[in-house]
PASEBA-1860 file (N, C-alpha, C; in nm, 3 decimals):
! residues 282
1> MTDSRESR> -13.529/15.840/-6.466/-13.516/15.719/-6.386/-13.541/15.596/-6.470 ~ -13.481/15.487/-6.431/-13.497/15.363/-6.503/-13.614/15.286/-6.445 ~ -13.643/15.171/-6.504/-13.751/15.087/-6.456/-13.701/14.974/-6.368 ~ -13.589/14.992/-6.300/-13.544/14.894/-6.203/-13.640/14.891/-6.086 ~ -13.642/14.781/-6.011/-13.737/14.768/-5.901/-13.706/14.870/-5.791 ~ -13.812/14.905/-5.715/-13.797/15.002/-5.609/-13.710/14.947/-5.497 ~ -13.646/15.037/-5.424/-13.562/14.993/-5.312/-13.648/14.949/-5.195 ~ -13.593/14.869/-5.108/-13.667/14.815/-4.994/-13.678/14.921/-4.885
9> WVIMMRGR> -13.798/14.928/-4.824/-13.815/15.031/-4.722/-13.918/14.990/-4.620 ~ -13.889/15.008/-4.492/-13.986/14.983/-4.388/-13.956/15.076/-4.272 ~ -14.059/15.131/-4.209/-14.029/15.226/-4.102/-14.136/15.227/-3.992 ~ -14.112/15.296/-3.886/-14.191/15.375/-3.795/-14.297/15.307/-3.710 ~ -14.279/15.319/-3.582/-14.386/15.289/-3.489/-14.370/15.384/-3.372 ~ -14.475/15.462/-3.344/-14.471/15.566/-3.240/-14.348/15.655/-3.255 ~ -14.320/15.697/-3.375/-14.212/15.790/-3.397/-14.073/15.729/-3.395 ~ -14.063/15.599/-3.364/-13.933/15.534/-3.361/-13.919/15.447/-3.484
17> IRQLGVAG> -13.797/15.431/-3.533/-13.774/15.345/-3.647/-13.767/15.200/-3.600 ~ -13.852/15.118/-3.660/-13.850/14.975/-3.629/-13.839/14.897/-3.757 ~ -13.761/14.795/-3.751/-13.738/14.712/-3.868/-13.829/14.590/-3.862 ~ -13.905/14.567/-3.968/-13.997/14.454/-3.971/-13.955/14.359/-4.082 ~ -13.847/14.290/-4.061/-13.807/14.185/-4.153/-13.738/14.231/-4.279 ~ -13.677/14.349/-4.278/-13.609/14.400/-4.395/-13.463/14.426/-4.360 ~ -13.375/14.405/-4.455/-13.232/14.413/-4.427/-13.186/14.554/-4.398 ~ -13.256/14.656/-4.442/-13.210/14.792/-4.417/-13.323/14.891/-4.423
25> VVAVLACG> -13.302/15.008/-4.366/-13.397/15.117/-4.373/-13.329/15.231/-4.447 ~ -13.394/15.282/-4.550/-13.335/15.392/-4.623/-13.419/15.515/-4.603 ~ -13.355/15.628/-4.592/-13.426/15.752/-4.564/-13.497/15.805/-4.687 ~ -13.444/15.778/-4.804/-13.504/15.829/-4.927/-13.547/15.710/-5.011 ~ -13.672/15.715/-5.059/-13.723/15.606/-5.141/-13.671/15.618/-5.282 ~ -13.608/15.515/-5.331/-13.568/15.510/-5.472/-13.671/15.427/-5.545 ~ -13.733/15.485/-5.644/-13.846/15.419/-5.708/-13.814/15.379/-5.850 ~ -13.864/15.261/-5.890/-13.848/15.217/-6.027/-13.952/15.278/-6.118
33> CAPQHVEK> -14.053/15.346/-6.060/-14.157/15.403/-6.144/-14.112/15.538/-6.198 ~ -14.164/15.573/-6.314/-14.129/15.700/-6.376/-14.202/15.812/-6.306 ~ -14.153/15.938/-6.316/-14.222/16.050/-6.255/-14.363/16.064/-6.310 ~ -14.450/16.123/-6.228/-14.587/16.144/-6.271/-14.590/16.247/-6.385 ~ -14.681/16.224/-6.479/-14.698/16.315/-6.590/-14.841/16.363/-6.595 ~ -14.862/16.483/-6.640/-14.997/16.529/-6.665/-15.038/16.474/-6.800 ~ -15.137/16.386/-6.797/-15.177/16.317/-6.918/-15.314/16.365/-6.962 ~ -15.331/16.397/-7.088/-15.460/16.433/-7.144/-15.523/16.309/-7.205
41> NTTTRSGA> -15.639/16.270/-7.156/-15.707/16.154/-7.209/-15.774/16.189/-7.341 ~ -15.794/16.088/-7.425/-15.868/16.108/-7.549/-16.013/16.139/-7.517 ~ -16.071/16.235/-7.583/-16.209/16.271/-7.558/-16.297/16.229/-7.674 ~ -16.425/16.217/-7.646/-16.521/16.185/-7.750/-16.559/16.314/-7.821 ~ -16.640/16.303/-7.926/-16.682/16.421/-8.000/-16.765/16.515/-7.914 ~ -16.831/16.460/-7.813/-16.910/16.545/-7.724/-16.825/16.617/-7.622 ~ -16.695/16.581/-7.616/-16.605/16.646/-7.523/-16.588/16.570/-7.393 ~ -16.669/16.466/-7.370/-16.659/16.390/-7.246/-16.543/16.293/-7.253
49> VPAHAGEP> -16.478/16.272/-7.139/-16.371/16.173/-7.132/-16.432/16.035/-7.120 ~ -16.400/15.941/-7.209/-16.462/15.809/-7.204/-16.420/15.730/-7.082 ~ -16.506/15.639/-7.038/-16.473/15.553/-6.925/-16.367/15.452/-6.966 ~ -16.282/15.413/-6.872/-16.178/15.314/-6.898/-16.191/15.204/-6.796 ~ -16.222/15.083/-6.841/-16.218/14.964/-6.757/-16.294/14.981/-6.626 ~ -16.411/15.046/-6.631/-16.492/15.062/-6.512/-16.450/15.176/-6.423 ~ -16.351/15.253/-6.463/-16.305/15.366/-6.382/-16.409/15.477/-6.385 ~ -16.443/15.535/-6.271/-16.542/15.643/-6.270/-16.486/15.770/-6.333
57> HYGAAVPP> -16.575/15.859/-6.373/-16.532/15.991/-6.419/-16.495/16.078/-6.299 ~ -16.389/16.154/-6.313/-16.345/16.244/-6.207/-16.366/16.390/-6.244 ~ -16.399/16.416/-6.370/-16.421/16.553/-6.413/-16.292/16.632/-6.421 ~ -16.306/16.762/-6.424/-16.190/16.850/-6.437/-16.158/16.924/-6.308 ~ -16.229/16.892/-6.199/-16.204/16.959/-6.072/-16.063/16.930/-6.024 ~ -16.003/17.027/-5.955/-15.869/17.009/-5.901/-15.873/16.904/-5.790 ~ -15.790/16.799/-5.799/-15.790/16.696/-5.694/-15.756/16.756/-5.557 ~ -15.813/16.702/-5.450/-15.799/16.765/-5.318/-15.667/16.742/-5.247
65> LGSPSLSP> -15.588/16.641/-5.287/-15.463/16.605/-5.219/-15.486/16.587/-5.070 ~ -15.572/16.493/-5.037/-15.590/16.459/-4.897/-15.663/16.563/-4.816 ~ -15.626/16.573/-4.688/-15.690/16.664/-4.593/-15.584/16.749/-4.525 ~ -15.617/16.875/-4.494/-15.516/16.962/-4.431/-15.490/16.931/-4.285 ~ -15.583/16.861/-4.217/-15.564/16.838/-4.074/-15.617/16.702/-4.034 ~ -15.570/16.656/-3.919/-15.611/16.527/-3.864/-15.721/16.550/-3.761 ~ -15.827/16.472/-3.769/-15.938/16.485/-3.676/-15.895/16.447/-3.534 ~ -15.944/16.519/-3.432/-15.915/16.481/-3.293/-15.967/16.343/-3.258
73> AVTGKTVL> -16.060/16.291/-3.340/-16.115/16.158/-3.314/-16.012/16.048/-3.338 ~ -15.906/16.080/-3.412/-15.804/15.981/-3.442/-15.704/15.979/-3.327 ~ -15.741/15.909/-3.223/-15.661/15.902/-3.100/-15.669/15.761/-3.043 ~ -15.554/15.711/-3.001/-15.550/15.579/-2.940/-15.572/15.465/-3.036 ~ -15.544/15.487/-3.163/-15.565/15.386/-3.266/-15.433/15.320/-3.305 ~ -15.443/15.195/-3.347/-15.328/15.123/-3.402/-15.359/15.089/-3.547 ~ -15.268/15.129/-3.636/-15.286/15.105/-3.779/-15.168/15.023/-3.830 ~ -15.199/14.915/-3.900/-15.098/14.834/-3.967/-15.096/14.872/-4.115
81> VVGDSWSA> -14.979/14.909/-4.164/-14.962/14.949/-4.304/-14.878/14.843/-4.374 ~ -14.932/14.785/-4.482/-14.859/14.686/-4.559/-14.871/14.719/-4.707 ~ -14.781/14.662/-4.787/-14.785/14.687/-4.930/-14.650/14.734/-4.981 ~ -14.654/14.828/-5.076/-14.533/14.871/-5.145/-14.477/15.001/-5.088 ~ -14.391/15.068/-5.164/-14.326/15.189/-5.114/-14.423/15.306/-5.101 ~ -14.531/15.309/-5.180/-14.632/15.413/-5.159/-14.702/15.389/-5.027 ~ -14.729/15.266/-4.994/-14.785/15.234/-4.862/-14.688/15.279/-4.753 ~ -14.561/15.247/-4.771/-14.460/15.285/-4.673/-14.452/15.437/-4.658
89> SIGHGMSE> -14.461/15.508/-4.771/-14.453/15.653/-4.767/-14.573/15.712/-4.693 ~ -14.692/15.665/-4.723/-14.811/15.716/-4.654/-14.809/15.673/-4.508 ~ -14.759/15.552/-4.480/-14.742/15.511/-4.341/-14.645/15.601/-4.267 ~ -14.539/15.643/-4.335/-14.445/15.739/-4.278/-14.517/15.869/-4.245 ~ -14.602/15.913/-4.339/-14.681/16.033/-4.313/-14.774/16.016/-4.194 ~ -14.834/15.898/-4.180/-14.920/15.873/-4.064/-14.843/15.886/-3.934 ~ -14.720/15.834/-3.935/-14.636/15.845/-3.816/-14.605/15.991/-3.785 ~ -14.580/16.069/-3.890/-14.545/16.210/-3.870/-14.662/16.292/-3.818
97> VGASHNTI> -14.784/16.262/-3.866/-14.898/16.345/-3.825/-14.971/16.291/-3.703 ~ -14.955/16.160/-3.673/-15.040/16.106/-3.569/-14.976/16.015/-3.468 ~ -14.844/15.994/-3.474/-14.781/15.894/-3.387/-14.779/15.936/-3.240 ~ -14.798/16.065/-3.211/-14.797/16.107/-3.070/-14.920/16.056/-2.996 ~ -15.027/16.025/-3.069/-15.149/15.976/-3.005/-15.197/15.842/-3.062 ~ -15.119/15.785/-3.150/-15.159/15.660/-3.214/-15.034/15.573/-3.237 ~ -15.057/15.448/-3.271/-14.948/15.357/-3.304/-14.956/15.323/-3.452 ~ -14.851/15.356/-3.525/-14.844/15.327/-3.668/-14.738/15.219/-3.689
105> VNAGLGGC> -14.781/15.102/-3.732/-14.690/14.992/-3.760/-14.672/14.988/-3.911 ~ -14.557/15.034/-3.957/-14.535/15.052/-4.101/-14.451/14.936/-4.155 ~ -14.518/14.846/-4.223/-14.451/14.730/-4.283/-14.456/14.736/-4.435 ~ -14.467/14.857/-4.490/-14.461/14.873/-4.634/-14.322/14.842/-4.686 ~ -14.315/14.776/-4.802/-14.186/14.735/-4.859/-14.171/14.789/-5.000 ~ -14.075/14.877/-5.019/-14.046/14.925/-5.152/-13.999/14.812/-5.242 ~ -14.048/14.811/-5.365/-14.006/14.707/-5.459/-14.085/14.579/-5.447 ~ -14.188/14.576/-5.360/-14.267/14.455/-5.342/-14.412/14.482/-5.377
113> GILLPVGN> -14.481/14.374/-5.410/-14.624/14.378/-5.432/-14.683/14.249/-5.380 ~ -14.795/14.207/-5.438/-14.855/14.081/-5.395/-14.841/13.971/-5.500 ~ -14.811/14.009/-5.625/-14.780/13.908/-5.725/-14.643/13.846/-5.696 ~ -14.629/13.719/-5.725/-14.505/13.647/-5.695/-14.455/13.579/-5.821 ~ -14.382/13.652/-5.907/-14.329/13.591/-6.029/-14.237/13.473/-5.999 ~ -14.219/13.391/-6.099/-14.137/13.271/-6.082/-13.989/13.308/-6.082 ~ -13.906/13.213/-6.038/-13.761/13.230/-6.044/-13.709/13.330/-5.944 ~ -13.598/13.392/-5.980/-13.530/13.484/-5.888/-13.573/13.629/-5.906
121> ETPEECRK> -13.676/13.651/-5.989/-13.717/13.788/-6.016/-13.773/13.857/-5.892 ~ -13.840/13.780/-5.805/-13.898/13.835/-5.684/-13.799/13.828/-5.569 ~ -13.758/13.940/-5.510/-13.667/13.937/-5.395/-13.726/13.852/-5.282 ~ -13.641/13.791/-5.205/-13.685/13.699/-5.101/-13.779/13.767/-5.002 ~ -13.748/13.893/-4.962/-13.832/13.958/-4.863/-13.972/13.986/-4.916 ~ -13.986/13.996/-5.049/-14.117/14.021/-5.108/-14.205/13.896/-5.106 ~ -14.145/13.781/-5.090/-14.220/13.656/-5.091/-14.280/13.621/-4.955 ~ -14.247/13.697/-4.853/-14.280/13.657/-4.718/-14.416/13.707/-4.668
129> WPTQWPSY> -14.484/13.791/-4.749/-14.607/13.851/-4.696/-14.713/13.749/-4.652 ~ -14.730/13.634/-4.722/-14.834/13.541/-4.675/-14.810/13.486/-4.534 ~ -14.685/13.482/-4.491/-14.654/13.434/-4.356/-14.628/13.547/-4.257 ~ -14.579/13.661/-4.305/-14.547/13.771/-4.214/-14.671/13.847/-4.169 ~ -14.764/13.872/-4.260/-14.879/13.954/-4.224/-14.961/13.894/-4.110 ~ -14.987/13.763/-4.108/-15.060/13.708/-3.993/-14.988/13.734/-3.860 ~ -14.856/13.728/-3.861/-14.782/13.752/-3.737/-14.794/13.897/-3.693 ~ -14.799/13.990/-3.788/-14.818/14.131/-3.753/-14.956/14.153/-3.691
137> LEKYKPDA> -15.057/14.090/-3.749/-15.192/14.103/-3.694/-15.200/14.049/-3.553 ~ -15.136/13.936/-3.530/-15.138/13.875/-3.398/-15.063/13.960/-3.296 ~ -14.951/14.016/-3.337/-14.868/14.092/-3.244/-14.926/14.229/-3.212 ~ -14.972/14.303/-3.316/-15.010/14.443/-3.297/-15.159/14.465/-3.281 ~ -15.242/14.369/-3.322/-15.387/14.378/-3.308/-15.439/14.516/-3.354 ~ -15.419/14.548/-3.480/-15.454/14.682/-3.528/-15.604/14.707/-3.529 ~ -15.639/14.836/-3.518/-15.778/14.879/-3.533/-15.817/14.890/-3.680 ~ -15.719/14.905/-3.766/-15.742/14.911/-3.910/-15.612/14.875/-3.980
145> TLLTVGFW> -15.626/14.825/-4.103/-15.510/14.790/-4.184/-15.522/14.857/-4.320 ~ -15.410/14.906/-4.370/-15.404/14.970/-4.501/-15.315/14.886/-4.593 ~ -15.367/14.854/-4.712/-15.289/14.785/-4.814/-15.288/14.869/-4.941 ~ -15.169/14.904/-4.986/-15.152/14.976/-5.112/-15.050/14.902/-5.197 ~ -15.086/14.872/-5.320/-14.992/14.813/-5.415/-15.004/14.890/-5.545 ~ -14.896/14.889/-5.622/-14.900/14.964/-5.746/-14.794/14.921/-5.844 ~ -14.676/14.984/-5.836/-14.576/14.969/-5.941/-14.539/14.824/-5.968 ~ -14.507/14.749/-5.864/-14.464/14.611/-5.883/-14.570/14.531/-5.957
153> DVTPQRLA> -14.694/14.548/-5.918/-14.800/14.464/-5.971/-14.856/14.511/-6.105 ~ -14.831/14.634/-6.145/-14.879/14.679/-6.277/-14.773/14.665/-6.385 ~ -14.648/14.645/-6.348/-14.542/14.631/-6.448/-14.541/14.490/-6.506 ~ -14.488/14.472/-6.626/-14.483/14.339/-6.687/-14.399/14.243/-6.604 ~ -14.452/14.123/-6.585/-14.384/14.020/-6.509/-14.400/13.886/-6.582 ~ -14.315/13.794/-6.548/-14.321/13.661/-6.606/-14.374/13.565/-6.501 ~ -14.502/13.535/-6.510/-14.562/13.439/-6.418/-14.546/13.298/-6.474 ~ -14.586/13.200/-6.399/-14.570/13.060/-6.441/-14.637/13.038/-6.576
161> GDKEPRDL> -14.563/12.979/-6.668/-14.615/12.951/-6.801/-14.591/13.059/-6.904 ~ -14.542/13.176/-6.860/-14.516/13.286/-6.953/-14.380/13.270/-7.020 ~ -14.377/13.295/-7.150/-14.249/13.302/-7.220/-14.195/13.445/-7.218 ~ -14.287/13.543/-7.216/-14.250/13.683/-7.212/-14.324/13.751/-7.098 ~ -14.265/13.858/-7.041/-14.335/13.932/-6.935/-14.465/13.993/-6.987 ~ -14.566/13.993/-6.903/-14.695/14.052/-6.937/-14.746/14.131/-6.817 ~ -14.837/14.227/-6.845/-14.892/14.305/-6.734/-15.037/14.264/-6.709 ~ -15.109/14.343/-6.632/-15.244/14.303/-6.591/-15.347/14.309/-6.703
169> TAPAHEQA> -15.309/14.363/-6.818/-15.401/14.361/-6.930/-15.413/14.221/-6.991 ~ -15.322/14.131/-6.957/-15.332/13.992/-6.998/-15.429/13.921/-6.904 ~ -15.532/13.853/-6.957/-15.633/13.791/-6.869/-15.575/13.701/-6.761 ~ -15.472/13.623/-6.793/-15.414/13.534/-6.693/-15.348/13.612/-6.580 ~ -15.288/13.726/-6.613/-15.224/13.808/-6.510/-15.329/13.880/-6.426 ~ -15.436/13.926/-6.490/-15.545/13.985/-6.413/-15.600/13.885/-6.313 ~ -15.620/13.761/-6.356/-15.672/13.658/-6.266/-15.573/13.626/-6.156 ~ -15.442/13.624/-6.189/-15.341/13.599/-6.087/-15.341/13.709/-5.981
177> FRNRLNQA> -15.357/13.834/-6.026/-15.363/13.945/-5.930/-15.489/13.934/-5.845 ~ -15.601/13.899/-5.908/-15.725/13.883/-5.832/-15.710/13.774/-5.727 ~ -15.646/13.664/-5.764/-15.627/13.554/-5.668/-15.540/13.596/-5.551 ~ -15.430/13.667/-5.581/-15.342/13.713/-5.472/-15.412/13.816/-5.385 ~ -15.493/13.903/-5.448/-15.566/14.002/-5.370/-15.665/13.934/-5.277 ~ -15.734/13.832/-5.325/-15.826/13.758/-5.239/-15.752/13.693/-5.124 ~ -15.632/13.641/-5.151/-15.551/13.582/-5.045/-15.513/13.688/-4.942 ~ -15.471/13.805/-4.990/-15.433/13.914/-4.900/-15.551/13.959/-4.815
185> ISILTSRN> -15.668/13.971/-4.878/-15.787/14.012/-4.804/-15.822/13.909/-4.698 ~ -15.814/13.782/-4.732/-15.844/13.677/-4.636/-15.753/13.685/-4.514 ~ -15.625/13.712/-4.538/-15.530/13.723/-4.427/-15.559/13.847/-4.344 ~ -15.573/13.960/-4.409/-15.580/14.087/-4.337/-15.713/14.112/-4.268 ~ -15.817/14.036/-4.305/-15.946/14.049/-4.237/-15.974/13.931/-4.145 ~ -15.874/13.847/-4.122/-15.895/13.724/-4.045/-15.934/13.752/-3.900 ~ -15.897/13.867/-3.848/-15.933/13.905/-3.711/-16.050/14.005/-3.711 ~ -16.122/14.010/-3.822/-16.233/14.105/-3.840/-16.186/14.250/-3.830
193> TPLYLMTS> -16.062/14.270/-3.867/-16.007/14.405/-3.870/-16.048/14.475/-4.000 ~ -16.101/14.596/-3.994/-16.133/14.669/-4.117/-16.009/14.685/-4.204 ~ -16.026/14.657/-4.332/-15.916/14.667/-4.427/-15.947/14.775/-4.528 ~ -15.849/14.860/-4.556/-15.862/14.968/-4.654/-15.765/14.943/-4.768 ~ -15.820/14.942/-4.889/-15.739/14.928/-5.010/-15.731/15.063/-5.079 ~ -15.615/15.096/-5.131/-15.598/15.222/-5.205/-15.587/15.194/-5.354 ~ -15.659/15.273/-5.434/-15.644/15.262/-5.579/-15.505/15.309/-5.621 ~ -15.465/15.267/-5.740/-15.331/15.299/-5.791/-15.330/15.435/-5.859
201> QQVGNPKY> -15.231/15.515/-5.826/-15.210/15.643/-5.893/-15.131/15.628/-6.022 ~ -15.090/15.505/-6.054/-15.010/15.482/-6.175/-15.089/15.507/-6.303 ~ -15.221/15.532/-6.290/-15.298/15.569/-6.410/-15.247/15.701/-6.468 ~ -15.176/15.780/-6.387/-15.121/15.905/-6.436/-14.994/15.889/-6.516 ~ -14.943/15.767/-6.525/-14.821/15.739/-6.600/-14.860/15.665/-6.728 ~ -14.845/15.728/-6.845/-14.891/15.664/-6.969/-14.837/15.524/-6.989 ~ -14.717/15.497/-6.940/-14.656/15.366/-6.961/-14.731/15.255/-6.889 ~ -14.791/15.286/-6.776/-14.855/15.184/-6.694/-15.006/15.203/-6.683
209> RASALVMN> -15.059/15.300/-6.754/-15.200/15.337/-6.737/-15.295/15.220/-6.760 ~ -15.281/15.149/-6.871/-15.374/15.042/-6.902/-15.374/14.934/-6.794 ~ -15.256/14.897/-6.748/-15.246/14.795/-6.644/-15.302/14.846/-6.512 ~ -15.275/14.973/-6.479/-15.325/15.031/-6.354/-15.477/15.042/-6.355 ~ -15.537/15.068/-6.469/-15.682/15.072/-6.478/-15.743/14.936/-6.449 ~ -15.678/14.830/-6.496/-15.724/14.695/-6.464/-15.713/14.672/-6.313 ~ -15.600/14.712/-6.255/-15.582/14.697/-6.111/-15.694/14.766/-6.035 ~ -15.723/14.890/-6.069/-15.824/14.965/-5.997/-15.962/14.901/-6.011
217> RVLREAVA> -15.991/14.847/-6.129/-16.119/14.778/-6.146/-16.127/14.655/-6.056 ~ -16.019/14.577/-6.050/-16.017/14.458/-5.966/-16.030/14.497/-5.818 ~ -15.966/14.606/-5.778/-15.978/14.653/-5.639/-16.122/14.691/-5.607 ~ -16.188/14.761/-5.699/-16.327/14.801/-5.676/-16.418/14.679/-5.668 ~ -16.393/14.582/-5.753/-16.473/14.460/-5.750/-16.455/14.386/-5.617 ~ -16.333/14.385/-5.567/-16.305/14.317/-5.441/-16.378/14.385/-5.326 ~ -16.376/14.517/-5.325/-16.445/14.592/-5.219/-16.595/14.564/-5.223 ~ -16.651/14.553/-5.343/-16.794/14.525/-5.357/-16.829/14.386/-5.303
225> RHPGVRLL> -16.735/14.293/-5.309/-16.761/14.155/-5.266/-16.739/14.133/-5.117 ~ -16.657/14.217/-5.054/-16.617/14.192/-4.915/-16.666/14.306/-4.826 ~ -16.765/14.283/-4.739/-16.821/14.390/-4.655/-16.719/14.456/-4.563 ~ -16.616/14.382/-4.520/-16.519/14.439/-4.427/-16.405/14.513/-4.493 ~ -16.414/14.531/-4.626/-16.308/14.597/-4.701/-16.361/14.725/-4.762 ~ -16.285/14.832/-4.750/-16.328/14.963/-4.799/-16.223/15.020/-4.892 ~ -16.267/15.109/-4.978/-16.177/15.166/-5.079/-16.141/15.309/-5.044 ~ -16.012/15.338/-5.046/-15.963/15.475/-5.037/-15.910/15.510/-5.176
233> DLRGQLCN> -15.976/15.603/-5.240/-15.946/15.633/-5.381/-15.827/15.729/-5.391 ~ -15.707/15.673/-5.377/-15.585/15.753/-5.386/-15.576/15.822/-5.520 ~ -15.614/15.752/-5.627/-15.611/15.812/-5.761/-15.695/15.940/-5.762 ~ -15.812/15.938/-5.698/-15.898/16.056/-5.696/-15.844/16.170/-5.613 ~ -15.752/16.140/-5.521/-15.689/16.247/-5.442/-15.578/16.317/-5.520 ~ -15.528/16.252/-5.624/-15.412/16.302/-5.697/-15.441/16.339/-5.842 ~ -15.545/16.281/-5.900/-15.567/16.294/-6.044/-15.714/16.325/-6.073 ~ -15.738/16.393/-6.186/-15.873/16.405/-6.240/-15.874/16.343/-6.379
241> DDGCPKVL> -15.976/16.371/-6.458/-15.982/16.311/-6.590/-15.880/16.369/-6.687 ~ -15.817/16.479/-6.650/-15.716/16.540/-6.736/-15.574/16.496/-6.703 ~ -15.555/16.434/-6.588/-15.421/16.389/-6.553/-15.393/16.406/-6.405 ~ -15.264/16.404/-6.368/-15.221/16.409/-6.229/-15.125/16.527/-6.212 ~ -15.175/16.642/-6.172/-15.089/16.761/-6.160/-14.974/16.740/-6.064 ~ -14.865/16.809/-6.090/-14.747/16.799/-6.004/-14.754/16.893/-5.885 ~ -14.845/16.991/-5.890/-14.867/17.083/-5.779/-15.016/17.089/-5.751 ~ -15.056/17.068/-5.625/-15.195/17.074/-5.583/-15.205/17.153/-5.453
249> VGTKVYDP> -15.308/17.232/-5.439/-15.331/17.320/-5.323/-15.201/17.389/-5.280 ~ -15.124/17.433/-5.378/-14.999/17.502/-5.350/-14.889/17.413/-5.300 ~ -14.905/17.282/-5.312/-14.808/17.186/-5.258/-14.747/17.105/-5.372 ~ -14.615/17.098/-5.375/-14.548/17.009/-5.468/-14.581/16.866/-5.427 ~ -14.635/16.787/-5.520/-14.687/16.656/-5.485/-14.579/16.550/-5.480 ~ -14.486/16.548/-5.578/-14.393/16.436/-5.592/-14.248/16.478/-5.566 ~ -14.175/16.391/-5.498/-14.032/16.414/-5.478/-13.956/16.353/-5.597 ~ -13.822/16.362/-5.601/-13.748/16.309/-5.716/-13.763/16.160/-5.740
257> TAHPTKPA> -13.811/16.085/-5.640/-13.832/15.941/-5.658/-13.974/15.908/-5.700 ~ -14.055/16.011/-5.728/-14.196/15.994/-5.769/-14.284/15.942/-5.656 ~ -14.242/15.967/-5.532/-14.325/15.942/-5.415/-14.371/16.077/-5.359 ~ -14.467/16.077/-5.268/-14.515/16.205/-5.213/-14.406/16.280/-5.136 ~ -14.404/16.411/-5.154/-14.319/16.495/-5.072/-14.370/16.491/-4.928 ~ -14.293/16.543/-4.835/-14.336/16.541/-4.695/-14.469/16.612/-4.674 ~ -14.491/16.733/-4.730/-14.623/16.796/-4.712/-14.735/16.717/-4.778 ~ -14.707/16.657/-4.894/-14.810/16.580/-4.964/-14.846/16.454/-4.887
265> RARLANWA> -14.746/16.383/-4.835/-14.776/16.260/-4.764/-14.848/16.290/-4.632 ~ -14.823/16.408/-4.573/-14.896/16.446/-4.451/-15.044/16.464/-4.482 ~ -15.076/16.530/-4.593/-15.215/16.549/-4.632/-15.282/16.415/-4.665 ~ -15.210/16.327/-4.734/-15.265/16.196/-4.767/-15.283/16.112/-4.641 ~ -15.191/16.124/-4.547/-15.204/16.050/-4.421/-15.323/16.099/-4.341 ~ -15.341/16.231/-4.333/-15.458/16.287/-4.264/-15.587/16.232/-4.324 ~ -15.593/16.236/-4.456/-15.713/16.189/-4.527/-15.741/16.043/-4.497 ~ -15.637/15.958/-4.505/-15.655/15.815/-4.482/-15.698/15.786/-4.339
273> LNAMFTKD> -15.634/15.847/-4.241/-15.668/15.824/-4.102/-15.808/15.877/-4.071 ~ -15.843/15.993/-4.123/-15.977/16.046/-4.102/-16.082/15.953/-4.162 ~ -16.052/15.897/-4.280/-16.145/15.805/-4.343/-16.164/15.678/-4.261 ~ -16.059/15.636/-4.196/-16.065/15.513/-4.117/-16.145/15.531/-3.987 ~ -16.134/15.647/-3.924/-16.179/15.659/-3.787/-16.279/15.772/-3.758 ~ -16.329/15.840/-3.860/-16.435/15.938/-3.840/-16.555/15.900/-3.926 ~ -16.673/15.940/-3.884/-16.796/15.898/-3.950/-16.803/15.951/-4.094 ~ -16.759/16.074/-4.114/-16.770/16.134/-4.247/-16.635/16.150/-4.315
281> GA> -16.533/16.080/-4.263/-16.398/16.099/-4.316/-16.380/16.055/-4.458 ~ -16.449/15.949/-4.496/-16.432/15.896/-4.632/-16.493/15.985/-4.736
END
């Protein structure tokens, strides 16, 4: 696959397809990100995997790939899903596992993030989140909101003042991402709605690893600063310190577009919903 931007995607509320400001709905996600690879990290002489940019150690244990079932406590809830195509995919999974007893408003957009590069590089629909998200909160009054960003925001972009594209390893880009994340948090918690941020699984892709590690550190710092914001460690559900296996608990994890397969997204959806609405789910 090439590194072209991901296709636009938005879906699902109570099992029905609903369009939330996007020109089309596609059944299969086309992703600009490369397939996941099992990556071996450099080890120290003691054999331990060194820490990267504040990332915790995950050890060599097999990642759990979410949860096998949805708790009965997840009933009568409304969840707003925003962010990129991974958000849309997991939101799709939420609709599949829980829409009969819950309302899933899936406003995830493939090919979009929260950074807004200059010029025509950012599609018009990707620029609308600062005005669209408040309207979603007002209309649907969710019990919880999920925000996941990854590929768009970890890839090199040309922000204001840049002569060449840079990624989050550049201090100015890290600060730009932090500023946009603070803006997103301010919007999504404006009604005192619990907000859940997901770490990036792009650490499993050597091409984007360094930038994704910066993203995950910034996400963790944001959660530490904002009491109403919680972290769902998606990276920890998919990867350990040795990499991101393509098969977990007997389940093929990634489809040809490098998004979760239907069984994988169901397990990730169960895990996310349980974390949101059960005492010990996280």
